[in-house]
C-alpha positions as CSV (number, residue, x, y, z in Angstrom):
1,M,-0.3,0.3,0.0
2,R,1.5,3.4,-0.7
3,L,2.5,5.8,2.0
4,G,-0.6,8.3,1.0
5,A,-3.0,5.7,1.4
6,R,-2.0,4.3,4.7
7,I,-2.0,7.7,5.7
8,V,-5.3,8.2,4.9
9,V,-6.6,4.6,6.4
10,L,-4.8,5.4,9.5
11,A,-6.4,8.6,10.0
12,V,-9.9,7.5,9.1
13,L,-9.3,4.2,11.9
14,L,-8.2,6.8,14.5
15,V,-10.8,9.2,14.0
16,G,-13.4,6.0,14.1
17,V,-11.9,4.8,17.2
18,A,-12.1,7.7,19.1
19,N,-15.3,8.6,18.0
20,F,-16.4,4.9,19.0
21,L,-14.5,5.4,22.8
22,S,-16.5,8.7,22.7
23,L,-19.8,7.1,22.1
24,S,-19.6,4.7,24.5
25,V,-18.6,6.7,27.4
26,V,-21.4,9.3,26.5
27,A,-23.9,6.0,26.6
28,L,-22.7,5.0,29.5
29,S,-23.1,8.4,31.2
30,L,-26.4,9.1,29.5
31,R,-28.0,6.0,30.8
32,S,-26.6,5.9,34.1
33,G,-27.4,9.8,34.6
34,L,-31.3,9.1,33.1
35,V,-31.6,6.0,35.7
36,A,-29.9,8.3,38.6
37,E,-32.6,11.3,37.4
38,L,-35.3,8.1,37.9
39,Q,-34.7,7.2,41.1
40,A,-34.2,10.9,42.1
41,D,-37.6,11.5,40.5
42,I,-38.8,8.5,43.2
43,A,-37.2,10.4,46.0
44,K,-38.9,13.7,44.8
45,A,-42.3,12.0,45.3
46,E,-41.2,10.2,48.5
47,R,-40.7,14.0,50.0
48,V,-43.9,15.6,48.5
49,L,-45.8,12.2,49.8
50,F,-44.4,13.0,53.6
51,D,-44.8,16.6,53.1
52,R,-48.5,16.1,52.2
53,L,-48.7,14.1,55.1
54,E,-47.5,15.8,57.5
55,T,-49.2,18.8,56.0
56,D,-52.7,16.9,56.6
57,A,-51.5,15.5,60.0
58,A,-51.4,19.1,61.6
59,A,-54.9,20.2,60.1
60,L,-56.3,16.9,61.5
61,Q,-54.5,17.6,64.6
62,G,-56.0,21.1,65.0
63,A,-59.4,19.7,64.3
64,A,-59.3,16.8,67.0
65,A,-57.7,19.5,69.3
66,V,-61.0,21.5,68.9
67,L,-63.4,18.6,69.0
68,A,-61.7,17.2,72.0
69,T,-62.1,20.7,74.3
70,G,-65.1,20.7,76.6
71,D,-67.0,17.8,77.9
72,V,-67.7,15.6,74.8
73,Y,-69.2,12.5,76.7
74,T,-72.6,14.4,77.7
75,P,-75.4,14.6,75.1
76,V,-75.1,18.2,75.0
77,G,-71.6,17.7,73.8
78,T,-72.6,14.8,71.5
79,A,-75.1,17.0,70.1
80,R,-72.5,19.6,69.5
81,I,-70.1,17.3,67.5
82,D,-73.3,16.0,65.6
83,E,-73.3,19.6,64.1
84,N,-69.9,20.8,63.7
85,W,-67.7,17.2,62.7
86,E,-69.0,17.7,58.7
87,V,-68.3,21.2,58.7
88,M,-64.8,20.6,59.5
89,E,-65.0,18.5,56.3
90,L,-64.2,15.1,58.1
91,D,-64.7,11.7,57.5
92,L,-64.2,9.9,60.2
93,L,-64.6,11.1,64.3
94,V,-64.3,8.6,66.9
95,V,-64.7,9.6,70.7
96,Q,-63.8,7.1,73.5
97,S,-64.4,8.0,76.9
98,P,-62.2,7.2,79.9
99,A,-64.8,3.9,80.5
100,G,-64.0,3.0,77.3
101,R,-67.3,3.7,75.5
102,V,-66.9,4.3,71.8
103,Q,-68.9,6.7,69.7
104,V,-68.4,7.1,65.7
105,W,-69.4,9.5,63.1
106,P,-70.4,8.1,60.4
107,A,-72.6,5.3,62.0
108,D,-72.1,3.0,59.2
109,V,-68.5,2.6,59.9
110,A,-69.1,1.9,64.0
111,G,-68.7,-2.1,63.2
112,D,-65.1,-1.5,61.7
113,I,-63.6,0.5,64.8
114,G,-62.1,-0.8,67.9
115,E,-59.9,0.7,70.4
116,A,-56.4,-0.8,68.5
117,D,-57.5,1.3,65.6
118,L,-57.1,4.6,67.4
119,P,-53.6,5.2,67.2
120,G,-51.6,7.8,69.3
121,V,-49.5,9.8,66.7
122,P,-50.5,10.0,63.0
123,S,-50.8,7.1,61.1
124,V,-52.3,5.5,57.9
125,T,-54.8,2.6,58.6
126,G,-57.9,0.8,57.5
127,V,-61.2,1.8,58.1
128,G,-63.2,-1.1,56.9
129,A,-62.4,-1.1,52.9
130,E,-61.2,2.3,52.9
131,A,-58.0,3.6,53.7
132,M,-57.9,7.0,56.3
133,H,-55.4,9.2,57.8
134,V,-56.3,9.0,61.3
135,V,-54.5,11.2,64.4
136,S,-55.7,10.9,67.9
137,V,-55.7,13.3,70.9
138,P,-56.3,13.2,74.7
139,T,-59.3,14.7,76.1
140,P,-59.1,16.6,79.3
141,G,-61.6,13.8,81.1
142,G,-58.9,11.0,80.0
143,G,-60.5,9.6,77.1
144,R,-59.7,10.2,73.4
145,V,-60.8,11.6,70.2
146,S,-59.9,10.5,67.0
147,V,-60.7,12.4,63.6
148,G,-59.5,11.1,59.8
149,R,-59.7,11.8,56.2
150,R,-59.8,9.6,53.1
151,L,-57.0,8.3,51.0
152,D,-58.8,7.6,48.3
153,D,-58.3,7.7,44.0
154,A,-58.7,11.6,44.2
155,W,-56.2,12.1,46.6
156,I,-53.6,9.8,45.2
157,A,-54.4,11.5,41.4
158,E,-53.7,14.7,42.6
159,L,-50.1,13.5,44.0
160,A,-49.3,11.4,41.3
161,T,-49.7,15.0,39.2
162,A,-47.8,16.7,41.0
163,T,-45.1,14.7,41.0
164,D,-45.4,13.3,37.5
165,T,-45.3,9.8,38.8
166,E,-47.7,6.9,39.1
167,I,-48.9,5.9,43.0
168,A,-50.7,2.7,44.3
169,L,-51.7,2.9,48.3
170,S,-51.9,-0.8,49.8
171,L,-53.4,-1.8,52.7
172,G,-52.6,-5.4,54.2
173,G,-51.3,-6.6,50.1
174,N,-54.5,-5.3,48.8
175,V,-54.7,-2.1,46.8
176,V,-57.3,0.5,47.8
177,A,-56.5,3.7,46.0
178,A,-54.8,4.2,42.7
179,A,-53.6,6.2,40.1
180,M,-51.9,3.9,37.4
181,R,-51.3,4.1,33.6
182,S,-48.8,1.8,32.7
183,V,-49.5,-1.4,35.0
184,R,-52.5,-2.7,36.7
185,P,-52.3,-1.7,40.2
186,D,-52.5,-5.0,41.6
187,A,-49.4,-5.7,39.9
188,L,-47.5,-3.6,42.3
189,V,-48.0,-5.2,45.6
190,T,-44.8,-7.2,45.4
191,I,-42.5,-4.2,44.8
192,E,-40.1,-4.4,48.3
193,P,-38.5,-0.8,49.8
194,G,-36.1,0.7,48.0
195,S,-35.8,2.3,45.0
196,R,-34.9,-0.2,42.1
197,P,-35.7,-1.1,38.4
198,A,-38.5,-3.8,37.9
199,T,-40.5,-5.2,35.0
200,I,-43.9,-5.5,35.9
201,E,-46.8,-7.1,33.4
202,G,-43.7,-6.3,30.4
203,V,-43.2,-2.7,31.3
204,P,-40.1,-1.4,32.4
205,L,-40.2,0.8,35.2
206,V,-37.9,2.3,38.4
207,A,-40.2,1.6,41.8
208,K,-40.5,1.9,45.7
209,A,-42.4,0.8,48.1
210,I,-42.5,3.1,51.3
211,P,-44.0,1.6,54.2
212,M,-45.8,3.7,56.9
213,P,-44.1,3.8,60.3
214,R,-47.7,2.3,61.7
215,G,-49.8,-0.8,60.6
216,H,-49.8,-2.5,57.0
217,A,-50.2,0.9,54.7
218,R,-47.6,0.9,51.8
219,F,-47.6,3.5,49.2
220,I,-46.3,2.6,46.0
221,V,-44.2,4.8,43.6
222,A,-43.7,4.2,40.0
223,V,-42.2,5.9,36.8
224,N,-42.6,4.7,33.6
225,E,-38.7,3.6,32.4
226,S,-39.5,3.2,28.9
227,Q,-40.9,6.8,28.2
228,A,-37.8,8.5,29.9
229,F,-35.4,6.0,27.6
230,A,-37.2,7.2,24.4
231,Q,-35.3,10.7,24.4
232,Y,-32.4,8.8,25.2
233,Y,-32.3,6.3,22.0
234,R,-33.1,9.7,19.9
235,T,-29.9,11.3,21.4
236,M,-27.8,8.0,20.6
237,M,-28.9,7.8,17.3
238,G,-28.3,11.9,16.9
239,L,-24.7,10.9,18.1
240,V,-24.1,8.0,15.7
241,I,-24.8,10.1,12.6
242,V,-22.5,13.1,13.9
243,G,-19.8,10.2,14.6
244,I,-20.3,9.1,11.1
245,L,-20.3,12.7,9.8
246,T,-17.0,13.1,11.6
247,V,-15.0,10.3,10.1
248,V,-16.2,11.2,6.8
249,A,-14.8,14.5,7.0
250,S,-11.4,13.4,8.7
251,G,-11.2,10.9,5.7
252,A,-11.3,14.1,3.8
253,V,-8.7,15.7,5.4
254,A,-6.3,13.1,5.5
255,T,-6.4,12.7,2.0
256,S,-5.6,16.4,1.6
257,L,-2.6,16.4,4.4
258,A,-1.4,12.9,2.8
259,S,-1.0,15.0,-0.4
260,W,0.8,17.8,0.9
261,L,3.3,15.5,3.4
262,V,3.9,12.5,0.8
263,A,4.6,14.6,-2.3
264,P,8.2,16.0,-0.8
265,I,9.2,12.5,0.2
266,R,8.3,11.1,-3.1
267,Q,10.5,13.7,-4.8
268,V,13.6,12.9,-2.5
269,T,13.0,9.2,-3.1
270,T,12.9,9.5,-6.5
271,E,16.4,11.5,-6.4
272,A,17.8,9.1,-4.4
273,E,17.0,6.1,-6.9
274,R,18.5,8.5,-9.7
275,I,21.7,8.8,-7.8
276,A,22.1,5.1,-7.2
277,R,21.6,4.3,-10.6
278,V,24.4,7.1,-11.6
279,A,26.8,6.0,-9.0
280,V,26.2,1.8,-10.3
281,S,26.8,2.8,-13.5
282,A,30.3,5.1,-12.6
283,R,31.5,2.1,-10.6
284,M,31.5,-0.5,-13.7
285,D,33.2,2.3,-16.1
286,D,36.2,3.6,-14.0
287,E,37.2,4.3,-10.6
288,D,37.9,7.9,-10.9
289,S,37.3,11.0,-8.9
290,D,33.6,11.1,-10.3
291,V,32.7,8.0,-8.6
292,V,33.8,9.1,-5.5
293,I,30.9,12.0,-5.6
294,A,28.7,9.9,-7.0
295,D,29.1,7.6,-4.1
296,S,29.3,10.6,-1.6
297,S,26.1,12.0,-2.8
298,L,24.5,8.2,-2.6
299,L,25.5,8.2,0.9
300,E,23.8,11.6,1.5
301,A,20.9,10.1,0.4
302,A,20.9,7.5,2.0
303,R,21.3,9.4,5.1
304,M,18.4,11.6,4.8
305,A,16.0,8.4,4.1
306,D,17.2,6.5,7.3
307,S,16.3,10.2,8.7
308,L,12.8,10.2,7.3
309,R,12.3,6.4,8.4
310,T,13.7,7.4,12.0
311,I,11.2,10.1,11.8
312,I,7.9,8.1,10.6
313,N,8.8,5.3,13.2
314,E,8.9,8.0,15.8
315,L,5.4,9.5,14.8
316,R,3.9,6.0,15.1
317,E,5.1,5.6,18.4
318,A,4.2,8.9,19.6
319,K,0.6,8.1,18.0
320,S,0.3,4.5,19.7
321,S,1.3,6.2,23.2
322,L,-1.3,8.8,22.4
323,E,-3.9,6.4,21.6
324,G,-3.4,4.7,24.8
325,Q,-3.5,7.5,26.8
326,L,-6.7,8.6,25.6
327,A,-8.2,5.4,26.0
328,A,-6.9,5.6,29.9
329,K,-8.5,8.6,30.7
330,H,-11.4,7.8,28.9
331,E,-11.7,4.5,31.1
332,A,-11.0,6.9,33.8
333,L,-13.5,9.5,33.4
334,G,-16.4,7.1,32.9
335,Q,-15.0,5.4,36.4
336,A,-15.3,8.9,37.8
337,R,-18.7,9.4,36.8
338,R,-20.0,6.0,37.6
339,A,-18.7,6.2,41.0
340,E,-19.9,10.1,41.6
341,A,-23.6,8.7,40.5
342,A,-23.0,5.9,43.2
343,K,-22.3,8.3,45.8
344,Q,-24.8,10.6,44.7
345,N,-27.5,7.7,44.6
346,F,-26.1,6.0,48.3
347,L,-26.2,9.3,49.9
348,A,-29.8,10.3,48.2
349,N,-31.4,6.6,49.2
350,M,-29.7,6.4,52.6
351,S,-30.7,9.8,53.6
352,H,-34.8,8.9,52.8
353,E,-34.0,5.3,54.3
354,L,-33.1,7.6,57.6
355,R,-35.3,9.6,57.5
356,T,-38.2,7.4,58.0
357,P,-37.4,5.1,61.1
358,L,-36.0,8.3,62.5
359,N,-39.6,10.2,62.4
360,A,-41.2,7.3,63.6
361,V,-38.8,7.3,66.6
362,I,-39.2,10.8,67.4
363,G,-43.6,10.1,66.9
364,Y,-43.3,7.1,69.7
365,T,-41.2,8.8,71.8
366,E,-43.5,12.1,71.9
367,M,-46.3,9.6,72.9
368,I,-44.2,8.3,75.2
369,R,-43.2,11.6,76.9
370,E,-46.9,12.3,77.0
371,D,-47.6,9.5,78.8
372,C,-44.9,9.4,81.3
373,T,-46.1,13.4,81.7
374,R,-49.4,12.4,82.3
375,G,-48.2,9.7,84.9
376,G,-45.5,11.9,86.5
377,H,-42.5,9.9,85.7
378,F,-40.5,13.0,85.6
379,K,-37.4,11.4,85.3
380,L,-38.0,9.5,82.4
381,V,-39.6,12.7,80.6
382,G,-36.0,14.3,80.9
383,D,-34.1,11.3,79.2
384,L,-37.0,11.5,76.6
385,E,-36.5,14.9,75.9
386,R,-32.6,14.0,75.7
387,V,-33.7,11.1,73.1
388,L,-35.8,13.6,70.8
389,S,-33.3,16.4,70.9
390,S,-30.5,14.0,69.4
391,S,-33.4,12.2,67.2
392,H,-33.9,15.9,66.2
393,Y,-30.4,16.6,65.7
394,L,-29.4,13.6,63.3
395,L,-33.0,14.5,61.1
396,D,-30.9,18.0,60.8
397,L,-27.8,16.5,59.8
398,I,-29.7,13.7,57.3
399,D,-31.7,17.0,55.5
400,D,-28.0,18.5,55.4
401,I,-26.2,15.8,53.4
402,L,-29.7,15.1,51.0
403,A,-29.6,18.9,50.4
404,L,-25.7,18.5,49.7
405,T,-26.2,16.0,47.6
406,Q,-29.2,17.4,45.5
407,I,-27.3,20.7,45.0
408,E,-24.2,18.6,43.4
409,A,-25.9,16.5,41.4
410,G,-28.3,19.5,40.1
411,K,-31.3,18.2,41.0
412,M,-32.1,21.0,43.9
413,E,-35.1,22.5,42.5
414,I,-35.9,26.2,43.2
415,E,-39.9,27.1,44.4
416,P,-40.3,30.7,44.4
417,S,-43.2,32.0,46.2
418,A,-44.2,35.6,47.3
419,F,-43.6,36.0,51.4
420,Q,-42.7,38.8,54.1
421,L,-39.1,37.9,55.6
422,G,-39.8,39.8,59.0
423,P,-41.9,37.0,60.1
424,I,-39.8,34.3,59.4
425,I,-37.1,35.9,60.7
426,R,-38.7,36.5,64.1
427,D,-39.9,32.6,64.0
428,V,-36.4,30.7,63.6
429,V,-35.2,33.4,66.5
430,A,-37.7,32.1,68.6
431,G,-36.9,28.5,67.6
432,I,-32.9,28.7,68.4
433,R,-33.3,30.8,71.8
434,P,-33.0,26.9,73.4
435,V,-29.6,26.7,71.9
436,A,-28.3,30.1,72.5
437,A,-29.6,30.0,76.2
438,K,-27.8,26.6,76.5
439,H,-24.5,28.8,75.8
440,A,-25.6,31.6,78.2
441,N,-26.3,33.6,75.0
442,R,-28.3,36.8,74.1
443,L,-30.2,36.7,71.0
444,V,-30.7,40.5,69.8
445,M,-33.0,41.0,66.6
446,D,-33.3,44.3,64.7
447,V,-35.4,43.5,61.2
448,D,-36.7,46.7,59.5
449,D,-39.7,46.7,57.5
450,V,-37.8,44.9,54.5
451,G,-41.5,44.2,53.0
452,S,-41.7,41.1,50.7
453,M,-39.3,38.7,48.8
454,F,-40.1,36.8,45.6
455,T,-37.8,34.1,46.0
456,D,-37.5,30.3,47.6
457,R,-39.2,30.7,51.0
458,S,-37.7,26.9,52.3
459,K,-34.4,28.1,51.4
460,V,-34.2,31.7,52.8
461,R,-35.5,30.0,55.8
462,Q,-32.7,27.6,56.1
463,L,-30.4,29.7,55.2
464,V,-31.1,32.5,58.4
465,R,-31.7,29.3,60.6
466,N,-27.9,28.1,59.6
467,L,-26.1,31.2,60.4
468,V,-27.9,32.5,63.7
469,S,-27.6,28.4,64.8
470,N,-24.1,29.0,64.2
471,G,-23.8,31.9,65.8
472,A,-25.1,30.5,69.1
473,K,-22.7,27.2,68.8
474,F,-19.7,29.2,68.6
475,T,-20.5,31.6,71.0
476,T,-20.5,31.8,74.9
477,D,-21.9,33.8,77.2
478,G,-21.9,36.7,74.3
479,E,-24.8,38.2,71.8
480,V,-25.5,36.6,68.4
481,H,-27.5,39.9,66.9
482,V,-29.9,39.4,63.6
483,H,-30.4,42.5,61.5
484,A,-32.3,42.6,58.3
485,H,-33.1,45.9,55.7
486,R,-33.6,46.6,52.1
487,E,-31.7,49.0,49.8
488,S,-32.6,50.3,46.5
489,S,-30.5,50.4,43.5
490,A,-31.2,50.7,39.5
491,D,-30.7,47.2,38.9
492,G,-33.9,46.2,41.7
493,D,-34.3,45.8,45.4
494,E,-31.6,44.2,47.6
495,V,-32.3,42.6,51.0
496,I,-29.3,42.2,53.3
497,I,-29.6,40.2,56.7
498,V,-26.7,40.0,58.3
499,V,-25.5,37.5,61.5
500,R,-23.2,38.9,63.9
501,D,-21.8,37.0,66.8
502,T,-19.2,37.9,69.9
503,G,-17.9,34.3,69.5
504,I,-14.3,32.2,68.9
505,G,-13.8,34.3,65.3
506,M,-11.7,32.8,62.8
507,T,-8.3,33.0,61.3
508,P,-7.5,34.2,57.7
509,E,-7.2,30.2,56.9
510,Q,-10.2,29.0,58.3
511,I,-12.1,31.8,56.5
512,R,-10.5,30.6,53.4
513,L,-12.2,27.0,54.1
514,V,-15.0,28.4,55.7
515,F,-17.6,27.4,52.7
516,K,-16.1,24.0,52.1
517,A,-18.1,21.0,53.1
518,F,-17.3,19.0,56.3
519,V,-15.2,21.4,57.4
520,Q,-15.1,23.3,61.0
521,A,-13.7,26.4,62.4
522,D,-12.4,23.8,65.3
523,D,-11.2,21.0,63.2
524,S,-8.3,19.1,65.6
525,A,-9.3,15.6,67.1
526,T,-10.8,16.9,70.3
527,R,-12.6,19.7,69.2
528,R,-15.5,21.2,71.7
529,Y,-18.2,22.4,68.8
530,E,-20.7,19.7,67.5
531,G,-21.7,19.6,64.0
532,S,-21.2,18.1,60.5
533,G,-19.4,21.3,59.2
534,L,-22.2,21.4,56.3
535,G,-24.2,24.1,57.3
536,L,-21.9,27.2,56.2
537,S,-21.4,25.5,52.6
538,I,-25.3,24.8,51.8
539,C,-25.2,28.4,52.9
540,H,-23.4,29.4,50.1
541,L,-24.5,27.1,48.0
542,F,-28.1,28.6,48.3
543,C,-27.0,32.1,48.3
544,E,-25.4,31.1,44.8
545,M,-28.8,29.6,43.7
546,L,-30.7,32.7,44.6
547,Q,-28.7,34.7,42.8
548,G,-27.0,36.3,46.0
549,T,-24.0,36.3,47.7
550,L,-22.6,35.6,51.0
551,E,-19.6,37.3,52.5
552,V,-17.9,36.7,56.1
553,Q,-15.3,38.9,57.9
554,S,-13.9,37.4,61.3
555,E,-11.2,37.9,63.9
556,V,-9.8,35.5,66.3
557,D,-11.7,36.2,70.2
558,E,-13.5,39.3,68.8
559,G,-16.4,37.2,66.4
560,T,-17.5,37.0,63.2
561,T,-20.3,38.8,60.8
562,F,-21.9,36.9,58.1
563,T,-23.3,39.3,55.5
564,V,-26.2,37.5,52.9
565,R,-27.3,39.8,49.7
566,L,-30.6,38.4,47.8
567,P,-32.4,40.1,45.3
568,A,-35.8,40.9,46.4
569,K,-37.2,39.6,43.1
570,L,-35.7,36.5,42.0
571,S,-35.3,36.7,38.0
572,L,-37.1,33.7,36.4
């Protein structure tokens, strides 16, 4: 094969191999990323489900507390309940007297209610053939009032529409409510807890069973994998077409390049052959000085040919080395992406798996604390308070890890809404006062009339809470000052939140690392301050997401000042 043709073939093969490797890496990354995205959709649906249940539980708790006031066991109290319980849009009301007498509204479900069906904490349970969200509260007389609302197909359908998933609710292995499009709801009862791909009735799904803390109720959340992968296959087909066009274009370029490189080499080779023929002819005729000149020219041409061969061999070796390095880097890149996706999926899944039993621990502990308070076991109440404090601390830590994982994976969404900042700051400061009092600190609040904001309310709330609790944690017998005001400029209004403490302060090196994840001001082996080092890192990331900034100023033993600047109206 001629040299020019070899160069063309080599260039085409090299580009083809590079395209194949690139397409393989992209295909693996897209597929793993798509599976991770579907699992993230499942996780988001789980969060929305628990948020909805918590909101409903709070509403039911308020309704039960209203109905439980006064003497609910007298005929007058019963008549009052007959008039008012339907106005509260309840589907179930059960009044249990201290003597064990049970009254049920509506009367047609009285045969399905017993003492065991009255949970002490919010629970999803079965009443007859229906699923209900039930909450019980004690009455002043020593009995209990339980209220509930149906979790029917309409409730499930609203939740499925909000999360763009398919959801079913089962009780004891029987589906009682569902919003399914891909498969029959009864086919999902075999799904186990944990988010994983599965094939149900020939339909590929990513599904997860979410057991409720009490009873036999389970929510099954699923996403149709085939619909999501249709976009994946269209993307891969486009990449293949681009790869083919690249190979064709590289062949044309290689042909032109070969003509440009081979022409001078062919000219030198032709000249060397001519000199060799002249030298051999001269040696056959006579051995005079002209032959010496011819031999010298031939030797120079041979040296030039050897140099060209050496250069070509070196180029081949360099090409082989570059191909090996390229393949190794592609493999390393693929491994790094797979490891990062696995880490993010692990943290997200573990965070959700831990939140469910931890919420159950908190609920049961609160119920036991309530019983111990009524029974006069105050020593146990103190121990239970410490259990609750540790459980809430662990739940906050899990929420921080989950938030950081979502931000790093680009899955954290911004949900803007209009709200007043002042009440949020006052509510946060009120919640942190016990922590500040534990360290003999004073919380001072100076909040101007900053007006309303249009941004993500929950992220602003967590931002303020993290900064104030950070100041209270690293300050002893000092002061934490919270100030907020509004500034106007040509680019729009801006809200400034300043949190200043008189705590331990930081060195310049600590200031440089303060927004790094898992880093604390006191990072020694025997550090005095609890925490994971995620709070300030999440604050910094939240400020960037909300189009703002977070600045810090600090001196050792003088205290620290954090300044948050956020646009009053988020640009969408």
